[in-house]
C-alpha positions in Angstrom: -23.7 7.5 -11.1 -20.0 7.9 -10.8 -18.6 6.4 -7.6 -15.2 6.1 -5.8 -14.7 3.0 -3.7 -12.0 2.2 -1.2 -11.0 -1.4 -1.5 -8.7 -2.4 1.3 -6.1 0.2 0.4 -7.3 0.8 -3.1 -9.5 3.7 -4.0 -11.5 3.3 -7.2 -13.9 5.2 -9.4 -17.1 3.4 -10.2 -19.7 4.5 -12.9 -23.4 3.7 -13.1 -26.3 4.7 -15.2 -29.7 3.3 -14.1 -32.5 2.6 -16.4 -34.6 5.8 -17.0 -31.6 8.1 -16.3 -30.9 10.6 -19.0 -27.5 10.4 -20.7 -25.7 13.7 -21.1 -24.2 14.6 -24.5 -20.4 14.9 -24.5 -20.6 18.6 -25.2 -23.1 19.2 -22.4 -21.4 20.5 -19.2 -22.7 19.0 -16.0 -22.2 19.3 -12.2 -21.4 16.0 -10.4 -21.9 15.7 -6.7 -19.1 13.9 -4.8 -20.0 12.4 -1.4 -16.9 11.6 0.7 -15.3 11.8 4.1 -13.5 15.1 4.8 -10.1 13.4 5.2 -10.4 11.5 1.8 -11.1 14.5 -0.4 -8.5 16.6 1.4 -5.7 14.5 0.0 -3.6 16.7 -2.3 -3.6 14.3 -5.2 -7.4 14.1 -5.0 -7.9 17.8 -5.0 -5.5 18.1 -7.9 -7.3 15.3 -9.8 -10.6 17.1 -9.3 -9.2 20.4 -10.5 -7.6 18.7 -13.6 -10.9 16.9 -14.4 -12.8 20.2 -14.3 -10.2 21.9 -16.4 -10.2 19.2 -19.1 -14.0 18.5 -19.3 -15.6 21.8 -18.3 -17.7 19.8 -15.8 -17.8 20.8 -12.2 -17.4 18.6 -9.1 -19.6 19.7 -6.1 -18.3 18.3 -2.8 -20.7 16.8 -0.2 -18.3 16.4 2.7 -19.2 14.4 5.8 -17.3 14.1 9.1 -14.6 11.3 9.0 -15.9 9.6 12.1 -19.5 9.2 10.8 -18.8 8.9 7.0 -19.5 5.2 6.9 -22.9 5.4 8.5 -24.0 8.5 6.6 -23.2 7.1 3.2 -24.9 3.8 4.1 -28.1 5.7 5.2 -28.1 7.8 2.0 -28.0 4.7 -0.2 -30.5 2.9 2.0 -33.1 5.6 1.2 -32.0 6.0 -2.4 -30.4 9.4 -2.0 -27.6 8.8 -4.4 -24.8 11.2 -5.3 -23.0 11.2 -8.7 -19.7 10.3 -7.0 -18.9 8.7 -3.7 -15.9 7.5 -1.9 -16.4 4.3 0.1 -14.9 1.0 1.2 -14.7 -2.0 -1.0 -14.7 -5.7 -0.4 -17.6 -7.0 1.8 -18.4 -3.5 3.0 -19.2 -2.5 -0.6 -22.2 -4.9 -0.5 -24.0 -2.4 1.7 -24.3 0.0 -1.3 -25.9 -2.8 -3.4 -23.4 -2.5 -6.3 -25.5 -4.7 -8.7 -28.4 -2.3 -8.4 -26.6 1.0 -8.1 -23.4 0.7 -10.1 -22.4 -0.1 -13.7 -20.4 -3.2 -14.6 -17.1 -1.9 -16.0 -15.7 -5.3 -16.7 -15.5 -4.7 -20.4 -13.7 -1.3 -20.2 -10.4 -1.2 -22.0 -8.4 -0.3 -18.9 -9.6 -3.4 -17.0 -7.2 -5.7 -18.8 -4.3 -3.5 -17.8 -4.9 -4.1 -14.1 -2.6 -6.4 -12.1 -4.3 -9.7 -11.3 -4.3 -9.2 -7.5 -5.6 -5.6 -7.9 -8.4 -6.6 -10.2 -9.5 -9.2 -7.7 -9.8 -6.5 -5.1 -12.0 -4.4 -7.3 -14.4 -7.3 -8.1 -17.8 -7.7 -6.5 -20.3 -10.3 -7.7 -17.5 -11.2 -10.1 -17.8 -7.9 -11.9 -15.4 -4.9 -11.9 -17.1 -1.7 -10.6 -14.1 0.6 -10.6 -10.5 1.4 -11.2 -7.7 2.1 -8.7 -6.9 5.6 -7.5 -4.2 4.6 -5.1 -2.7 1.7 -3.2 -0.6 1.8 0.0 1.8 -0.8 1.1 4.6 -1.1 3.6 7.6 -2.6 1.8 10.5 -1.7 4.2 11.8 0.2 7.2 14.1 3.2 7.5 16.9 2.6 9.9 19.4 4.9 11.7 22.9 4.2 10.2 24.6 6.1 13.0 23.1 3.8 15.7 24.0 0.7 13.7 27.6 1.9 13.4 27.8 2.8 17.1 26.5 -0.6 18.2 28.3 -2.4 15.4 25.1 -3.9 14.1 24.8 -5.6 10.7 21.9 -4.6 8.6 19.5 -7.6 8.6 18.8 -9.4 5.4 16.2 -11.9 6.7 13.6 -12.2 9.4 15.8 -14.0 11.9 18.5 -11.3 11.6 15.9 -8.6 11.9 14.5 -10.0 15.2 18.1 -10.4 16.5 18.9 -6.7 15.7 15.7 -5.6 17.5 16.7 -7.5 20.6 20.2 -6.0 20.6 18.7 -2.5 20.2 16.4 -3.2 23.2 19.3 -4.3 25.3 21.0 -1.0 24.4 18.0 0.9 25.7 16.7 1.8 22.2 13.2 1.3 21.0 13.7 -0.9 17.9 10.7 0.2 15.9 9.0 3.6 16.0 5.8 4.6 14.3 4.7 8.2 14.5 1.0 7.5 15.2 -1.0 9.2 17.9 -3.1 6.1 18.4 -3.2 2.6 17.0 -6.0 3.2 14.5 -3.8 3.8 11.5 -1.9 0.6 12.1 -4.1 -1.5 9.8 -3.4 -5.2 9.5 -4.2 -5.2 5.8 -0.8 -3.8 5.0 1.1 -6.6 3.3 -1.9 -8.7 2.5 -1.6 -7.9 -1.3 1.9 -9.4 -1.4 0.6 -12.6 0.2 -2.4 -12.9 -2.1 -0.2 -12.3 -5.1 1.7 -15.5 -4.3 -1.4 -17.6 -5.0 -3.1 -17.2 -8.4 -6.8 -16.3 -8.2 -6.7 -16.2 -4.4 -8.9 -13.1 -4.2 -11.5 -14.6 -6.5 -11.4 -17.9 -4.4 -11.8 -15.9 -1.2 -14.8 -14.0 -2.6 -16.4 -17.3 -3.6 -15.7 -18.9 -0.2 -13.5 -21.5 -1.9 -10.6 -20.4 0.2 -10.1 -19.1 3.7 -7.4 -16.9 5.1 -6.8 -19.3 7.9 -6.0 -22.1 5.4 -3.2 -20.1 3.9 0.1 -20.8 5.7 1.6 -17.5 4.4 -1.2 -15.6 6.0 -0.8 -17.3 9.4 2.9 -16.7 9.2 2.4 -13.1 8.4 0.0 -12.6 11.4 2.6 -14.2 13.7 5.1 -11.7 12.3 2.7 -8.8 12.9 2.1 -9.9 16.5 5.8 -10.1 17.1 6.4 -6.7 15.8 
């Protein structure tokens, strides 16, 4: 079974061959079924990746698309009754446990590409201390776009630290300008996990320690400080 998993903001492929399954010869073309939410497989780079894979291998990807709002429950139910696709997109971390990775997925820890993964990324792909996939993408918020014309009109200095940033926001508010704008229809896309990777990267093996219950997020001062920043924003 070949599987795609979504870990925090990381999408990964995961491969598995259970005992008793037949192994196709390299020259034997196959059709692989991909189970995923409609929104996930509609991403342009995913559609191009699928097309490129089919072009290079001669294999075919058959999509099994489920509605976005019910994808989680549908995928869980299929795995619960052992109706398994060849490919699936799903969430990683603790939610990945629902798909019983030890039973259903192959341990890819010894694959050549694993050693090329960043330490913090590898930790996010680990379940039961084994790697079950490789990253497809990773999102992060690393800065903000600002309006230079407004800054010139109000004679504002571009902030270089958090205190200056807060002060500029207050000055913009006093001028009747909303300091921060995000083009979301609702709050759902505003996930709090944005920025967590940078925090975890500051502490070596933090993801492994979290998975082993040797470390808690509340015991990390950087995480508490980040949450306070998030609440302020």
